[in-house]
N, C-alpha and C positions, 0 to 999 in steps of 0.2 A: 356930667358923666361922660360926655363925648370926648374923644381924644385919647382915651386910655386903651383903645383897641380891644383886643380880646381878653384883656386882663380881668375885666369884670365878669365876663362869661366863664372864664377858667376858674376864677375864685368861687363863683356860684356853683359850678359843676363839682368842684372839689368838696364844697360844703354839703351839697346835696348827696354826694357819694357816701357820706357817713350813714345815711339812713339805710340803704340796701346792705351796706357792709355790716351794720348792726343786725339787721334782720336775717341775713344769710350766713354770716360767719359766727357772730357772738351768741345769738339766741339759741342755736342748737347746743352749744356748750353749756349755756345757762340751764337749759332743760335737762341735760345729763347731770349736771351738778345738783339740781333740785329734785331729781327723780326720787319718788318714795322708796325707801329701803336702801338708799345710798349709804355705804359705810364711810364715814368721815375719815377713818384711819386707813383706808385702803390705799395702796400705792397708786392705783388708777385715779383716785380722787385728787391726789397731789399733782399728777400729770395734767389733769383737766384744769386745775386751778392755775398751774403755770401757763398752760395754753391760753386760758382766759386772760391772764395778765398780759401776755404778749399781744393778743388780739386787741385788748383795750389800749395798749401803748400804740399800736398801729393806728387805731381810730383817733387817738389823741393827736398823733403826728399828722394825720390827714386834716384834722380841724386846724392845727397850727399852720400847716402849709396853706390852707385856704385863707387864713387870717393874713399871712405874709403877702400872698398874692393880692388880696384886696387892699392891704395897706400900701403896697407898691403902686397899685392903680390910683389910689387917692393921691399919693405923693407925686406921681408923674402927670397928673392932669394939668392942662394949661390954665 
């Protein structure tokens, strides 16, 4: 593991960042979507679903970036 500098730490930080991102950004949208009495046909519901999709894509990108950083750290080790 030595020799890859801060790549390991950066990759770990990026991967860990998925947890607070999920808790702080995605879960409130989930709660709104799953609220009792939510009208599935309401325009607001569609907007929430689109927002959830974008947030999920961001979270997936964050995980992918963490993977690439870790993969680079592995490839660059002596």
